[in-house]
FIMARFI-75031 format. One record per residue: residue number from 0; residue in three letters; x, y, z of N, C-alpha, C in turn. Coordinates in steps of 0.2 Angstrom, whole numbers. Layout:
BEGIN
NODE   k   r   n.u   n.v   n.w  ca.u  ca.v  ca.w   c.u   c.v   c.w
NODE NUM ala     X     Y     Z     X     Y     Z     X     Y     Z
...
//
This chain:
BEGIN
NODE   k   r   n.u   n.v   n.w  ca.u  ca.v  ca.w   c.u   c.v   c.w
NODE   0 unk   132   -26   105   125   -25   104   122   -22   110
NODE   1 unk   117   -18   108   114   -14   114   107   -17   115
NODE   2 unk   106   -22   120   100   -26   120    94   -21   121
NODE   3 unk    88   -24   118    82   -21   119    78   -25   124
NODE   4 unk    76   -22   130    72   -26   135    65   -28   132
NODE   5 unk    63   -34   134    57   -37   132    51   -32   135
NODE   6 unk    47   -30   131    41   -26   133    36   -31   137
NODE   7 unk    33   -28   142    28   -32   146    21   -29   144
NODE   8 unk    16   -34   143    10   -32   141     7   -27   147
NODE   9 unk     3   -22   145     0   -18   149    -5   -21   154
NODE  10 unk    -5   -20   160   -10   -23   165   -15   -18   168
NODE  11 unk   -14   -12   166   -19    -7   169   -25    -7   165
NODE  12 unk   -31    -7   169   -37    -7   166   -39     0   163
NODE  13 unk   -42     0   157   -44     6   154   -51     8   156
NODE  14 unk   -51    14   159   -58    16   161   -61    19   154
NODE  15 unk   -67    17   152   -70    18   146   -75    24   146
NODE  16 unk   -74    29   151   -78    34   151   -75    40   148
NODE  17 unk   -77    42   142   -73    47   138   -78    53   136
NODE  18 unk   -74    58   134   -78    64   132   -82    63   125
NODE  19 unk   -88    65   125   -91    64   118   -88    69   113
NODE  20 unk   -88    66   107   -85    70   101   -90    77   100
NODE  21 unk   -87    82    98   -90    88    97   -95    87    91
NODE  22 unk   -93    83    86   -97    82    80   -99    74    80
NODE  23 unk  -104    73    77  -107    66    77  -101    61    75
NODE  24 unk  -102    55    78   -97    50    76   -98    47    69
NODE  25 unk   -93    46    66   -94    43    59   -96    36    60
NODE  26 unk  -100    33    55  -102    26    55   -96    22    55
NODE  27 unk   -96    16    58   -91    11    59   -90     8    52
NODE  28 unk   -94     9    47   -94     5    41   -88     6    37
NODE  29 unk   -85    12    37   -79    14    32   -75    19    35
NODE  30 unk   -69    16    38   -64    21    41   -57    18    37
NODE  31 unk   -55    21    32   -49    19    28   -43    19    33
NODE  32 unk   -43    24    37   -37    24    42   -37    18    46
NODE  33 unk   -43    16    49   -43    10    53   -41     4    50
NODE  34 unk   -43     3    44   -42    -3    39   -34    -3    38
NODE  35 unk   -31     3    36   -24     3    35   -20     2    41
NODE  36 unk   -22     4    47   -18     3    53   -18    -5    54
NODE  37 unk   -24    -8    53   -24   -15    54   -20   -19    49
NODE  38 unk   -21   -17    43   -17   -20    37    -9   -20    38
NODE  39 unk    -7   -14    40     0   -13    41     3   -16    47
NODE  40 unk    -2   -17    52     0   -21    58     1   -29    55
NODE  41 unk    -3   -31    51    -3   -38    49     3   -39    44
NODE  42 unk     5   -33    40    11   -34    36    17   -34    40
NODE  43 unk    18   -30    46    24   -30    50    24   -37    54
NODE  44 unk    18   -39    56    19   -46    59    21   -51    55
NODE  45 unk    19   -51    48    21   -56    44    29   -56    42
NODE  46 unk    31   -49    42    38   -48    41    42   -51    47
NODE  47 unk    40   -50    53    44   -52    58    44   -60    59
NODE  48 unk    38   -63    57    38   -70    57    42   -73    52
NODE  49 unk    43   -70    46    47   -72    41    54   -71    43
NODE  50 unk    56   -66    46    63   -65    48    65   -70    53
NODE  51 unk    60   -72    58    62   -77    63    63   -84    60
NODE  52 unk    58   -85    55    59   -92    51    65   -92    47
NODE  53 unk    67   -87    44    73   -87    40    79   -89    44
NODE  54 unk    80   -85    50    85   -86    55    85   -94    58
NODE  55 unk    79   -96    59    79  -102    62    81  -108    57
NODE  56 unk    79  -107    51    80  -112    46    88  -113    45
NODE  57 unk    91  -107    44    98  -107    44   102  -110    50
NODE  58 unk    99  -108    56   102  -111    62   102  -118    62
NODE  59 unk    96  -121    60    95  -128    60   101  -132    55
NODE  60 unk   102  -128    50   106  -131    45   114  -129    46
NODE  61 unk   115  -125    50   122  -123    52   124  -119    46
NODE  62 unk   120  -115    42   122  -111    36   121  -104    38
NODE  63 unk   124  -100    34   123   -93    34   117   -90    30
NODE  64 unk   114   -85    33   108   -83    29   111   -78    24
NODE  65 unk   106   -76    19   108   -71    14   107   -64    17
NODE  66 unk   113   -61    18   113   -55    22   110   -49    18
NODE  67 unk   110   -50    12   106   -45     8    99   -45     9
NODE  68 unk    96   -51    10    89   -51    11    87   -49    18
NODE  69 unk    91   -51    23    91   -48    30    91   -40    30
NODE  70 unk    96   -38    26    96   -30    26    90   -27    23
NODE  71 unk    87   -30    18    81   -28    15    75   -28    19
NODE  72 unk    75   -33    23    69   -34    28    70   -29    33
NODE  73 unk    75   -28    36    76   -23    42    75   -16    39
NODE  74 unk    78   -15    33    77    -8    30    69    -6    29
NODE  75 unk    66   -11    27    58   -10    26    55    -8    33
NODE  76 unk    57   -12    38    54   -11    45    56    -3    47
NODE  77 unk    62    -1    45    64     5    47    61    11    43
NODE  78 unk    60     9    37    58    14    32    50    15    32
NODE  79 unk    46    10    33    39    10    33    36    10    40
NODE  80 unk    36     4    43    32     5    50    35    10    55
NODE  81 unk    42    10    55    45    15    60    44    22    58
NODE  82 unk    45    24    52    45    31    50    38    33    48
NODE  83 unk    34    29    44    28    32    42    22    30    46
NODE  84 unk    21    24    48    16    21    51    16    24    58
NODE  85 unk    21    24    62    21    26    69    21    33    70
NODE  86 unk    23    37    65    23    44    65    16    47    65
NODE  87 unk    12    43    61     5    45    60     1    44    67
NODE  88 unk     2    38    70    -1    37    76     1    42    81
NODE  89 unk     7    43    82    10    48    87     7    55    86
NODE  90 unk     8    57    80     6    64    79    -1    66    78
NODE  91 unk    -5    61    76   -12    62    74   -17    58    78
NODE  92 unk   -17    51    78   -21    47    81   -21    48    89
NODE  93 unk   -15    47    92   -15    47    99   -17    54   102
NODE  94 unk   -15    60    99   -17    66   102   -25    67   102
NODE  95 unk   -28    64    96   -35    65    96   -39    61   101
NODE  96 unk   -36    55   102   -39    50   107   -38    52   114
NODE  97 unk   -32    55   115   -30    58   122   -35    63   124
NODE  98 unk   -37    67   119   -41    73   120   -48    70   122
NODE  99 unk   -50    65   118   -57    62   119   -57    58   126
NODE 100 unk   -52    54   127   -52    49   132   -46    50   137
NODE 101 unk   -46    55   141   -40    56   146   -38    50   150
NODE 102 unk   -43    45   151   -42    40   155   -37    35   152
NODE 103 unk   -36    35   145   -31    31   142   -24    34   141
NODE 104 unk   -23    40   144   -17    44   142   -11    40   144
NODE 105 unk   -11    36   150    -5    33   152    -3    27   147
NODE 106 unk    -8    24   144    -7    19   139    -4    22   133
NODE 107 unk    -7    28   131    -4    31   125     3    34   126
NODE 108 unk     4    36   132    11    39   134    16    33   133
NODE 109 unk    14    27   135    18    21   135    20    20   127
NODE 110 unk    14    20   123    15    18   116    19    23   113
NODE 111 unk    19    30   114    23    35   111    31    33   113
NODE 112 unk    32    32   120    39    30   122    41    24   118
NODE 113 unk    37    19   117    39    13   113    40    15   106
NODE 114 unk    37    19   103    38    22    96    45    24    95
NODE 115 unk    47    29   100    54    31   100    59    26   102
NODE 116 unk    57    22   106    62    16   108    63    11   102
NODE 117 unk    57    10    98    58     6    92    62     9    87
NODE 118 unk    62    15    86    67    18    81    74    17    83
NODE 119 unk    76    18    89    83    16    91    84     9    90
NODE 120 unk    79     5    92    80    -3    92    82    -5    85
NODE 121 unk    78    -3    80    79    -5    73    86    -3    71
NODE 122 unk    89     3    72    95     5    71   100     0    74
NODE 123 unk    99    -2    80   103    -6    84   103   -13    80
NODE 124 unk    98   -15    78    97   -22    75   101   -22    68
NODE 125 unk   101   -16    65   105   -16    58   112   -16    60
NODE 126 unk   114   -13    65   121   -13    68   123   -20    69
NODE 127 unk   119   -24    73   120   -30    75   121   -35    69
NODE 128 unk   117   -34    64   117   -38    58   124   -36    54
NODE 129 unk   126   -30    54   132   -29    51   138   -32    54
NODE 130 unk   138   -32    61   143   -36    65   143   -43    63
NODE 131 unk   137   -46    63   136   -53    61   139   -55    54
NODE 132 unk   138   -50    49   140   -51    43   148   -50    42
NODE 133 unk   150   -45    46   158   -44    45   162   -48    49
NODE 134 unk   160   -49    56   164   -53    61   162   -60    61
NODE 135 unk   156   -62    58   155   -70    58   152   -73    64
NODE 136 unk   153   -79    65   149   -83    70   149   -80    77
NODE 137 unk   155   -77    79   155   -75    86   149   -69    87
NODE 138 unk   147   -66    82   141   -61    83   135   -64    81
NODE 139 unk   134   -70    79   128   -73    77   122   -73    82
NODE 140 unk   124   -76    88   119   -77    93   117   -70    96
NODE 141 unk   121   -65    96   119   -58    99   114   -55    94
NODE 142 unk   115   -56    87   110   -54    82   103   -57    83
NODE 143 unk   104   -64    83    97   -68    84    94   -66    90
NODE 144 unk    97   -66    96    94   -64   102    90   -57   102
NODE 145 unk    94   -52    98    91   -46    98    85   -46    93
NODE 146 unk    85   -50    88    79   -50    84    73   -53    88
NODE 147 unk    74   -58    92    69   -61    96    66   -56   101
NODE 148 unk    70   -52   104    68   -47   108    64   -42   105
NODE 149 unk    66   -40    99    63   -35    95    56   -37    93
NODE 150 unk    55   -44    91    49   -47    88    44   -47    94
NODE 151 unk    46   -49   100    42   -49   106    40   -42   108
NODE 152 unk    44   -37   107    43   -30   109    37   -28   105
NODE 153 unk    38   -29    98    33   -26    93    26   -30    93
NODE 154 unk    26   -36    94    20   -40    94    16   -38   100
NODE 155 unk    19   -36   106    16   -34   112    13   -27   111
NODE 156 unk    17   -23   108    15   -16   106     9   -16   102
NODE 157 unk     9   -19    96     3   -19    92    -3   -22    95
NODE 158 unk    -2   -27    99    -8   -30   103   -11   -25   107
NODE 159 unk    -7   -21   111   -10   -16   115   -14   -11   110
NODE 160 unk   -11    -9   105   -15    -4   100   -21    -7    98
NODE 161 unk   -21   -14    96   -27   -17    93   -32   -18    98
NODE 162 unk   -30   -20   104   -35   -22   109   -38   -16   114
NODE 163 unk   -34   -11   115   -36    -5   119   -37     1   115
NODE 164 unk   -33     3   110   -33     9   107   -38    10   102
NODE 165 unk   -38     5    97   -42     6    91   -49     5    93
NODE 166 unk   -51     1    98   -59     0    99   -61     7   102
NODE 167 unk   -57    11   106   -59    17   109   -59    22   103
NODE 168 unk   -54    22    99   -55    27    93   -61    26    89
NODE 169 unk   -63    20    88   -69    18    84   -75    21    87
NODE 170 unk   -75    20    94   -81    22    97   -82    30    98
NODE 171 unk   -76    33    99   -76    40   102   -74    46    97
NODE 172 unk   -70    44    92   -68    49    87   -73    51    83
NODE 173 unk   -73    58    81   -79    61    77   -77    59    69
NODE 174 unk   -82    61    65   -82    61    58   -76    65    56
NODE 175 unk   -75    71    59   -70    75    57   -63    73    58
NODE 176 unk   -63    69    64   -57    66    66   -55    61    61
NODE 177 unk   -59    57    59   -58    51    55   -56    54    48
NODE 178 unk   -59    59    46   -58    62    39   -50    64    39
NODE 179 unk   -48    67    44   -41    69    44   -36    63    45
NODE 180 unk   -38    58    49   -34    52    49   -34    48    43
NODE 181 unk   -40    48    39   -40    44    33   -36    48    28
NODE 182 unk   -36    54    27   -32    58    23   -24    56    24
NODE 183 unk   -22    56    30   -15    55    32   -13    48    30
NODE 184 unk   -17    43    32   -15    36    31   -15    34    24
NODE 185 unk   -20    37    20   -20    36    13   -14    39     9
NODE 186 unk   -11    43    12    -6    47     8     0    42     7
NODE 187 unk     2    38    11     8    33    10     5    26    12
NODE 188 unk     5    22     7     3    15     7     8    10     7
NODE 189 unk     8     6    12    13     0    12    12    -5     7
NODE 190 unk    17    -6     2    16   -10    -3    15   -18    -1
NODE 191 unk    17   -19     5    16   -26     8     9   -27    10
NODE 192 unk     5   -22    10    -2   -23    11    -6   -23     4
NODE 193 unk    -3   -24    -1    -6   -26    -8    -6   -20   -12
NODE 194 unk    -2   -14   -11    -2    -9   -15     4    -8   -19
NODE 195 unk     4    -5   -25    10    -5   -30    15     0   -27
NODE 196 unk    21    -2   -26    26     2   -23    28     8   -28
NODE 197 unk    31    13   -25    34    18   -29    40    16   -33
NODE 198 unk    42    19   -38    47    16   -42    54    16   -38
NODE 199 unk    54    21   -33    60    21   -29    61    15   -25
NODE 200 unk    55    12   -22    55     6   -18    54     0   -21
NODE 201 unk    53     0   -28    51    -6   -31    56   -12   -31
NODE 202 unk    63   -10   -32    68   -15   -31    68   -18   -24
NODE 203 unk    67   -14   -19    67   -17   -12    61   -22   -11
NODE 204 unk    55   -20   -13    50   -25   -12    50   -31   -17
NODE 205 unk    53   -30   -23    54   -36   -27    58   -41   -24
NODE 206 unk    64   -38   -21    68   -43   -17    65   -46   -11
NODE 207 unk    61   -43    -7    58   -46    -1    53   -51    -4
NODE 208 unk    49   -49    -8    44   -54   -10    47   -60   -14
NODE 209 unk    52   -59   -18    55   -65   -21    60   -69   -17
NODE 210 unk    63   -66   -12    68   -70    -8    67   -71    -1
NODE 211 unk    63   -67     2    61   -69     9    56   -75    10
NODE 212 unk    56   -78    15    52   -84    16    45   -82    17
NODE 213 unk    40   -87    17    33   -85    19    33   -84    26
NODE 214 unk    28   -80    29    22   -78    25    23   -71    21
NODE 215 unk    29   -68    21    29   -62    18    32   -62    11
NODE 216 unk    35   -68     9    38   -69     2    37   -76     0
NODE 217 unk    41   -77    -6    40   -83   -10    46   -87    -9
NODE 218 unk    51   -85    -5    58   -88    -5    58   -94    -1
NODE 219 unk    63   -98    -1    64  -104     2    63  -104    10
//
């Protein structure tokens, strides 16, 4: 297993003196992109909590988890938050905010690095899961510890985005900025935020909802 170091919360103060937008700011009443970002953060948090609860329950009973459910959960994280959600933040949201608020550049740089790191980490987790499934108990602890580190890492990552990045985006991005962001984030909706999945992903989300434990699913 290739361990993922625990992320530390940012301690740098954010200077909130930013460049004014060239066009008038959009009213804060309706920003689909902002709502989608927060909803998708909520879905990922719920998925991570369910993953932790599933492993803890089987550990208490000395039983093996359903590996097919674990594979589905990790595949979701790789396919949606890692590939779709993070790419829009890195390619669209962060550059716009970096231009408006140079003072937050170091925070955005860190978040970009964590996006790249997260892509490697989820692949490592999938490898660790395969090792647990194929090699059995000797690889169980390594997988569960890697899951714990990954969860801590992403909860910290999302907290920085929610507390430091999104408030500045809401305050300083222009109506044109939000129009581009809204279009991009509306193009791919995460079914775990209440939207109908594409036919390609329907079996994946059906399995997660029916077999994963709460809060993401209806399973035991």
